[in-house]
N, CA and C atoms as an extended XYZ file, in Angstrom:
138
Properties=species:S:1:pos:R:3:atomname:S:1:resname:S:1:resid:I:1 pbc="F F F"
N       172.351      128.846       92.455 N   UNK     1
C       172.366      127.662       91.201 CA  UNK     1
C       172.175      128.312       89.723 C   UNK     1
N       171.046      128.906       89.933 N   UNK     2
C       170.869      129.665       88.516 CA  UNK     2
C       169.265      129.667       87.990 C   UNK     2
N       169.180      130.323       87.131 N   UNK     3
C       167.562      130.101       86.533 CA  UNK     3
C       166.949      128.923       86.303 C   UNK     3
N       166.009      128.148       86.849 N   UNK     4
C       165.390      127.181       86.549 CA  UNK     4
C       164.077      127.277       85.811 C   UNK     4
N       164.123      126.498       84.703 N   UNK     5
C       162.771      126.667       84.021 CA  UNK     5
C       161.833      126.190       84.514 C   UNK     5
N       160.606      126.379       84.786 N   UNK     6
C       159.266      125.995       85.428 CA  UNK     6
C       158.491      125.305       84.401 C   UNK     6
N       158.133      124.020       84.602 N   UNK     7
C       157.534      123.335       83.697 CA  UNK     7
C       156.025      122.802       84.251 C   UNK     7
N       154.974      122.814       83.164 N   UNK     8
C       153.780      122.675       83.878 CA  UNK     8
C       153.843      120.875       83.949 C   UNK     8
N       152.961      120.405       84.766 N   UNK     9
C       152.642      119.045       85.135 CA  UNK     9
C       152.187      118.160       84.383 C   UNK     9
N       152.602      116.969       84.282 N   UNK    10
C       152.197      116.133       83.039 CA  UNK    10
C       150.915      116.100       83.085 C   UNK    10
N       150.066      116.186       84.035 N   UNK    11
C       148.780      116.192       83.991 CA  UNK    11
C       148.059      117.243       82.930 C   UNK    11
N       148.769      118.239       83.099 N   UNK    12
C       148.185      119.521       82.171 CA  UNK    12
C       148.450      119.236       80.946 C   UNK    12
N       149.787      118.703       80.226 N   UNK    13
C       149.945      118.382       79.315 CA  UNK    13
C       149.069      116.854       78.596 C   UNK    13
N       148.750      116.114       79.516 N   UNK    14
C       147.842      115.214       78.917 CA  UNK    14
C       146.583      115.498       78.757 C   UNK    14
N       146.096      116.604       79.557 N   UNK    15
C       144.573      116.953       79.121 CA  UNK    15
C       144.811      117.952       77.831 C   UNK    15
N       145.803      118.671       77.767 N   UNK    16
C       145.951      119.176       76.388 CA  UNK    16
C       146.068      118.463       75.078 C   UNK    16
N       146.426      117.264       75.409 N   UNK    17
C       146.574      116.199       74.180 CA  UNK    17
C       145.107      115.859       73.931 C   UNK    17
N       144.248      115.629       75.345 N   UNK    18
C       142.847      114.984       74.990 CA  UNK    18
C       142.257      116.237       74.462 C   UNK    18
N       142.193      117.618       74.716 N   UNK    19
C       141.587      118.481       74.204 CA  UNK    19
C       141.423      118.532       72.831 C   UNK    19
N       143.295      118.698       72.180 N   UNK    20
C       143.278      118.685       70.957 CA  UNK    20
C       142.666      117.093       70.300 C   UNK    20
N       142.496      116.228       70.502 N   UNK    21
C       142.192      115.087       70.114 CA  UNK    21
C       140.455      115.346       70.054 C   UNK    21
N       140.127      115.557       71.293 N   UNK    22
C       138.461      115.797       71.053 CA  UNK    22
C       138.179      116.773       70.009 C   UNK    22
N       138.759      117.991       69.887 N   UNK    23
C       138.443      118.866       68.864 CA  UNK    23
C       138.422      118.413       67.525 C   UNK    23
N       139.872      117.764       67.298 N   UNK    24
C       139.636      117.050       65.979 CA  UNK    24
C       138.696      116.105       65.537 C   UNK    24
N       138.129      115.391       66.438 N   UNK    25
C       137.199      114.422       66.419 CA  UNK    25
C       135.759      115.597       65.952 C   UNK    25
N       135.776      116.317       66.692 N   UNK    26
C       134.480      117.237       66.328 CA  UNK    26
C       134.520      118.002       64.979 C   UNK    26
N       135.833      118.194       64.836 N   UNK    27
C       136.040      118.926       63.363 CA  UNK    27
C       136.025      118.231       62.525 C   UNK    27
N       136.113      117.043       62.396 N   UNK    28
C       136.123      115.968       61.288 CA  UNK    28
C       134.866      115.840       60.849 C   UNK    28
N       134.487      115.602       59.192 N   UNK    29
C       133.214      115.247       59.095 CA  UNK    29
C       132.720      113.940       59.335 C   UNK    29
N       133.500      112.921       59.519 N   UNK    30
C       133.288      111.439       59.772 CA  UNK    30
C       133.397      111.433       61.098 C   UNK    30
N       133.573      112.082       62.026 N   UNK    31
C       134.280      111.963       63.330 CA  UNK    31
C       135.317      110.940       63.575 C   UNK    31
N       136.192      111.302       62.805 N   UNK    32
C       137.636      110.408       62.926 CA  UNK    32
C       138.445      111.022       63.924 C   UNK    32
N       139.374      110.019       64.479 N   UNK    33
C       140.309      110.261       65.433 CA  UNK    33
C       141.560      110.846       64.538 C   UNK    33
N       142.565      111.278       65.131 N   UNK    34
C       143.774      111.509       64.161 CA  UNK    34
C       144.552      110.301       63.699 C   UNK    34
N       144.513      109.070       64.437 N   UNK    35
C       144.853      108.021       63.633 CA  UNK    35
C       144.114      107.363       62.827 C   UNK    35
N       142.827      107.614       63.006 N   UNK    36
C       142.180      107.393       61.961 CA  UNK    36
C       142.378      108.060       60.629 C   UNK    36
N       142.587      109.206       60.818 N   UNK    37
C       142.553      110.097       59.291 CA  UNK    37
C       144.116      109.721       58.901 C   UNK    37
N       145.136      109.374       59.637 N   UNK    38
C       146.521      108.974       59.010 CA  UNK    38
C       146.402      107.492       58.404 C   UNK    38
N       145.531      106.591       58.830 N   UNK    39
C       145.629      105.586       58.443 CA  UNK    39
C       144.476      105.306       57.310 C   UNK    39
N       143.856      106.415       57.023 N   UNK    40
C       142.435      106.328       56.019 CA  UNK    40
C       141.430      105.091       56.613 C   UNK    40
N       141.382      105.172       57.835 N   UNK    41
C       140.351      103.986       58.332 CA  UNK    41
C       138.876      104.916       58.938 C   UNK    41
N       138.048      104.365       59.209 N   UNK    42
C       137.013      104.908       59.873 CA  UNK    42
C       136.257      103.685       60.802 C   UNK    42
N       135.407      104.346       61.626 N   UNK    43
C       134.948      103.418       62.641 CA  UNK    43
C       133.380      102.997       62.392 C   UNK    43
N       133.071      101.905       62.129 N   UNK    44
C       131.679      101.522       61.577 CA  UNK    44
C       130.878      101.149       62.922 C   UNK    44
N       129.641      101.780       63.119 N   UNK    45
C       128.754      101.526       64.023 CA  UNK    45
C       127.351      100.724       63.655 C   UNK    45
N       126.697      100.002       63.997 N   UNK    46
C       125.553       99.362       63.911 CA  UNK    46
C       124.563      100.287       64.303 C   UNK    46
């Protein structure tokens, strides 16, 4: 057949996405998620 490209399982891709989101929240001064930063919103807690 030929050379087939090996791909990582979708679970690894999902974990990488969560890791990026987690690091983003930790790095932001207001603990905002990427979507919050893009929409210029923030989470209000009592």
